[in-house]
N, CA, C and O atoms as a DFTB+ gen file, in Angstrom:
320 C
 N C O
     1  1     -17.301      35.279       4.194
     2  2     -15.953      34.749       4.079
     3  2     -15.285      35.394       2.874
     4  3     -15.813      35.353       1.762
     5  1     -14.152      35.973       3.097
     6  2     -13.409      36.670       2.051
     7  2     -12.377      35.715       1.452
     8  3     -11.435      35.312       2.134
     9  1     -12.551      35.351       0.178
    10  2     -11.640      34.401      -0.462
    11  2     -10.301      35.022      -0.833
    12  3      -9.372      34.301      -1.197
    13  1     -10.184      36.337      -0.751
    14  2      -8.910      36.986      -1.052
    15  2      -8.096      37.243       0.212
    16  3      -7.066      37.915       0.165
    17  1      -8.549      36.717       1.322
    18  2      -7.839      36.887       2.584
    19  2      -6.480      36.193       2.490
    20  3      -6.432      35.010       2.153
    21  1      -5.370      36.887       2.775
    22  2      -4.042      36.282       2.656
    23  2      -3.842      35.079       3.590
    24  3      -3.149      34.129       3.225
    25  1      -4.422      35.108       4.756
    26  2      -4.269      33.982       5.685
    27  2      -4.915      32.714       5.119
    28  3      -4.370      31.620       5.265
    29  1      -6.060      32.860       4.484
    30  2      -6.730      31.707       3.875
    31  2      -5.901      31.148       2.725
    32  3      -5.751      29.932       2.606
    33  1      -5.373      32.006       1.895
    34  2      -4.559      31.563       0.763
    35  2      -3.279      30.875       1.236
    36  3      -2.875      29.861       0.668
    37  1      -2.650      31.414       2.258
    38  2      -1.438      30.788       2.802
    39  2      -1.776      29.420       3.396
    40  3      -1.024      28.465       3.201
    41  1      -2.879      29.313       4.107
    42  2      -3.281      28.033       4.696
    43  2      -3.570      26.997       3.609
    44  3      -3.209      25.830       3.762
    45  1      -4.207      27.403       2.531
    46  2      -4.487      26.481       1.426
    47  2      -3.198      25.998       0.759
    48  3      -3.030      24.805       0.510
    49  1      -2.302      26.926       0.476
    50  2      -1.033      26.559      -0.164
    51  2      -0.221      25.657       0.750
    52  3       0.350      24.666       0.296
    53  1      -0.163      25.991       2.032
    54  2       0.577      25.168       2.979
    55  2      -0.030      23.768       3.093
    56  3       0.700      22.780       3.153
    57  1      -1.340      23.682       3.124
    58  2      -2.007      22.383       3.185
    59  2      -1.720      21.533       1.960
    60  3      -1.467      20.335       2.083
    61  1      -1.756      22.130       0.796
    62  2      -1.468      21.395      -0.440
    63  2      -0.019      20.933      -0.452
    64  3       0.260      19.795      -0.828
    65  1       0.900      21.790      -0.051
    66  2       2.312      21.400       0.001
    67  2       2.555      20.260       0.971
    68  3       3.339      19.359       0.675
    69  1       1.905      20.279       2.114
    70  2       2.068      19.197       3.083
    71  2       1.539      17.869       2.551
    72  3       2.140      16.823       2.791
    73  1       0.431      17.903       1.837
    74  2      -0.115      16.672       1.254
    75  2       0.833      16.132       0.192
    76  3       1.055      14.923       0.123
    77  1       1.389      16.999      -0.629
    78  2       2.328      16.562      -1.669
    79  2       3.589      15.975      -1.042
    80  3       4.067      14.932      -1.489
    81  1       4.132      16.623      -0.020
    82  2       5.331      16.110       0.654
    83  2       5.040      14.769       1.317
    84  3       5.859      13.853       1.244
    85  1       3.893      14.646       1.957
    86  2       3.520      13.376       2.591
    87  2       3.422      12.254       1.546
    88  3       3.909      11.146       1.772
    89  1       2.798      12.547       0.417
    90  2       2.654      11.532      -0.633
    91  2       4.012      11.136      -1.206
    92  3       4.228       9.968      -1.527
    93  1       4.915      12.081      -1.336
    94  2       6.240      11.782      -1.885
    95  2       7.109      10.983      -0.916
    96  3       7.984      10.231      -1.344
    97  1       6.872      11.140       0.388
    98  2       7.687      10.454       1.383
    99  2       7.232       9.024       1.653
   100  3       7.918       8.290       2.364
   101  1       6.089       8.612       1.101
   102  2       5.617       7.251       1.305
   103  2       6.555       6.271       0.599
   104  3       6.983       6.528      -0.527
   105  1       6.877       5.152       1.249
   106  2       7.765       4.185       0.601
   107  2       7.068       3.544      -0.605
   108  3       5.841       3.444      -0.631
   109  1       7.841       3.113      -1.592
   110  2       7.225       2.460      -2.747
   111  2       6.609       1.125      -2.335
   112  3       7.035       0.527      -1.347
   113  1       5.621       0.659      -3.073
   114  2       5.003      -0.626      -2.716
   115  2       6.008      -1.769      -2.849
   116  3       6.916      -1.730      -3.679
   117  1       5.821      -2.775      -2.019
   118  2       6.706      -3.940      -2.074
   119  2       6.501      -4.681      -3.387
   120  3       5.383      -4.733      -3.899
   121  1       7.567      -5.256      -3.937
   122  2       7.403      -6.049      -5.156
   123  2       6.643      -7.336      -4.849
   124  3       6.682      -7.838      -3.726
   125  1       5.960      -7.857      -5.844
   126  2       5.232      -9.114      -5.665
   127  2       6.233     -10.234      -5.438
   128  3       7.315     -10.219      -6.025
   129  1       5.890     -11.214      -4.593
   130  2       6.809     -12.335      -4.386
   131  2       6.946     -13.159      -5.664
   132  3       6.044     -13.196      -6.501
   133  1       8.080     -13.807      -5.789
   134  2       8.338     -14.655      -6.955
   135  2       8.274     -16.122      -6.541
   136  3       8.616     -16.483      -5.415
   137  1       7.837     -16.942      -7.462
   138  2       7.767     -18.389      -7.229
   139  2       9.193     -18.931      -7.169
   140  3      10.023     -18.584      -8.009
   141  1       9.481     -19.776      -6.186
   142  2      10.829     -20.328      -6.049
   143  2      11.132     -21.348      -7.133
   144  3      12.290     -21.528      -7.510
   145  1      10.111     -22.013      -7.634
   146  2      10.316     -23.018      -8.682
   147  2      10.485     -22.373     -10.061
   148  3      11.430     -22.681     -10.788
   149  1       9.551     -21.467     -10.414
   150  2       9.492     -20.916     -11.775
   151  2      10.195     -19.567     -11.920
   152  3      10.662     -19.227     -13.007
   153  1      10.270     -18.809     -10.850
   154  2      10.839     -17.471     -10.924
   155  2       9.867     -16.434     -11.471
   156  3      10.277     -15.328     -11.824
   157  1       8.576     -16.780     -11.546
   158  2       7.540     -15.890     -12.079
   159  2       6.895     -15.129     -10.923
   160  3       6.782     -15.652      -9.815
   161  1       6.472     -13.884     -11.189
   162  2       5.748     -13.140     -10.162
   163  2       4.439     -13.841      -9.846
   164  3       3.724     -14.284     -10.745
   165  1       4.135     -13.936      -8.567
   166  2       2.924     -14.616      -8.135
   167  2       1.748     -13.645      -8.124
   168  3       1.929     -12.434      -8.002
   169  1       0.540     -14.194      -8.254
   170  2      -0.681     -13.390      -8.254
   171  2      -1.296     -13.417      -6.858
   172  3      -1.321     -14.453      -6.195
   173  1      -1.795     -12.245      -6.422
   174  2      -2.389     -12.162      -5.088
   175  2      -3.769     -12.787      -5.093
   176  3      -4.590     -12.515      -5.969
   177  1      -4.008     -13.623      -4.105
   178  2      -5.312     -14.254      -3.942
   179  2      -6.053     -13.620      -2.787
   180  3      -6.111     -12.395      -2.676
   181  1      -6.618     -14.446      -1.930
   182  2      -7.406     -13.910      -0.823
   183  2      -6.511     -13.314       0.258
   184  3      -5.415     -13.807       0.528
   185  1      -7.006     -12.247       0.863
   186  2      -6.279     -11.544       1.900
   187  2      -6.483     -12.254       3.235
   188  3      -7.564     -12.778       3.506
   189  1      -5.452     -12.268       4.059
   190  2      -5.520     -12.868       5.390
   191  2      -5.698     -11.739       6.393
   192  3      -4.864     -10.838       6.476
   193  1      -6.781     -11.788       7.150
   194  2      -7.062     -10.753       8.139
   195  2      -6.867     -11.348       9.527
   196  3      -7.499     -12.343       9.884
   197  1      -5.990     -10.730      10.301
   198  2      -5.731     -11.159      11.674
   199  2      -6.904     -10.707      12.537
   200  3      -7.164      -9.506      12.615
   201  1      -7.628     -11.628      13.192
   202  2      -8.789     -11.216      13.987
   203  2      -8.423     -10.342      15.182
   204  3      -9.257      -9.571      15.657
   205  1      -7.191     -10.447      15.676
   206  2      -6.782      -9.612      16.805
   207  2      -6.401      -8.198      16.368
   208  3      -6.508      -7.254      17.151
   209  1      -5.953      -8.052      15.112
   210  2      -5.536      -6.742      14.594
   211  2      -6.096      -6.530      13.189
   212  3      -5.335      -6.532      12.221
   213  1      -7.410      -6.347      13.057
   214  2      -7.992      -6.197      11.717
   215  2      -7.563      -4.904      11.021
   216  3      -7.687      -4.796       9.801
   217  1      -7.061      -3.922      11.777
   218  2      -6.646      -2.667      11.149
   219  2      -5.381      -2.839      10.306
   220  3      -5.077      -1.967       9.492
   221  1      -4.637      -3.931      10.473
   222  2      -3.411      -4.161       9.700
   223  2      -3.695      -4.391       8.217
   224  3      -2.791      -4.260       7.392
   225  1      -4.925      -4.729       7.871
   226  2      -5.217      -4.982       6.454
   227  2      -5.169      -3.707       5.608
   228  3      -5.217      -3.777       4.380
   229  1      -5.075      -2.547       6.255
   230  2      -5.012      -1.289       5.521
   231  2      -3.601      -0.705       5.473
   232  3      -3.394       0.329       4.837
   233  1      -2.627      -1.338       6.127
   234  2      -1.270      -0.790       6.215
   235  2      -0.374      -1.512       5.207
   236  3      -0.129      -2.710       5.350
   237  1       0.119      -0.792       4.184
   238  2       1.023      -1.418       3.215
   239  2       2.288      -1.936       3.896
   240  3       2.875      -1.254       4.735
   241  1       2.699      -3.145       3.527
   242  2       3.879      -3.758       4.116
   243  2       3.561      -4.636       5.303
   244  3       4.394      -5.443       5.715
   245  1       2.371      -4.494       5.863
   246  2       1.956      -5.306       7.014
   247  2       0.849      -6.270       6.598
   248  3       0.629      -7.292       7.248
   249  1       0.153      -5.937       5.508
   250  2      -0.936      -6.802       5.030
   251  2      -0.381      -8.160       4.619
   252  3       0.756      -8.266       4.161
   253  1      -1.193      -9.189       4.788
   254  2      -0.796     -10.539       4.394
   255  2      -1.860     -11.127       3.475
   256  3      -3.048     -10.833       3.604
   257  1      -1.410     -11.957       2.550
   258  2      -2.334     -12.615       1.625
   259  2      -1.701     -13.902       1.121
   260  3      -0.507     -14.142       1.296
   261  1      -2.531     -14.720       0.493
   262  2      -2.044     -15.913      -0.188
   263  2      -1.728     -15.524      -1.622
   264  3      -2.539     -14.882      -2.290
   265  1      -0.563     -15.908      -2.091
   266  2      -0.145     -15.652      -3.463
   267  2      -0.027     -16.983      -4.186
   268  3       0.413     -17.974      -3.603
   269  1      -0.422     -17.009      -5.466
   270  2      -0.415     -18.228      -6.266
   271  2       0.409     -18.021      -7.521
   272  3       0.314     -16.980      -8.172
   273  1       1.214     -19.007      -7.858
   274  2       2.002     -18.949      -9.094
   275  2       1.088     -19.275     -10.270
   276  3       0.387     -20.287     -10.232
   277  1       1.075     -18.445     -11.317
   278  2       0.195     -18.728     -12.461
   279  2       0.648     -19.924     -13.293
   280  3      -0.158     -20.486     -14.034
   281  1       1.921     -20.331     -13.191
   282  2       2.403     -21.453     -13.999
   283  2       2.239     -22.795     -13.308
   284  3       1.645     -23.721     -13.859
   285  1       2.781     -22.892     -12.078
   286  2       2.766     -24.207     -11.422
   287  2       1.698     -24.332     -10.340
   288  3       1.445     -25.436      -9.858
   289  1       1.064     -23.225      -9.948
   290  2      -0.012     -23.280      -8.966
   291  2       0.446     -23.323      -7.521
   292  3      -0.372     -23.552      -6.629
   293  1       1.726     -23.111      -7.263
   294  2       2.240     -23.108      -5.894
   295  2       1.637     -21.937      -5.130
   296  3       1.552     -20.824      -5.649
   297  1       1.216     -22.197      -3.887
   298  2       0.666     -21.138      -3.048
   299  2       1.651     -20.790      -1.953
   300  3       2.376     -21.646      -1.445
   301  1       1.661     -19.494      -1.595
   302  2       2.572     -19.030      -0.554
   303  2       1.961     -17.853       0.173
   304  3       1.328     -16.996      -0.442
   305  1       2.147     -17.808       1.473
   306  2       1.678     -16.693       2.284
   307  2       2.796     -15.652       2.340
   308  3       3.947     -15.985       2.624
   309  1       2.457     -14.403       2.071
   310  2       3.478     -13.339       2.095
   311  2       2.846     -12.016       2.462
   312  3       1.628     -11.851       2.395
   313  1       3.689     -11.075       2.850
   314  2       3.232      -9.702       3.151
   315  2       3.347      -8.873       1.891
   316  3       4.189      -9.115       1.027
   317  1       2.470      -7.888       1.819
   318  2       2.533      -6.977       0.678
   319  2       2.162      -5.583       1.089
   320  3       2.158      -4.674       0.259
């Protein structure tokens, strides 16, 4: 295998550029939900996994979990 082959170098550069563009096009993570009583950001607790669609636990924005307020202890189910 010749590492100075122009086709190999072009393929490597193109692959790296595609990964960088893909990473840049990803939407930013959703903000943490806020407590309605206190207005404080809630802390994520246990994750909720849908038994019919367990693959959703890996998709940002579709995942669900229980969130707890650190001040008043209110719990809320939300997507993140």
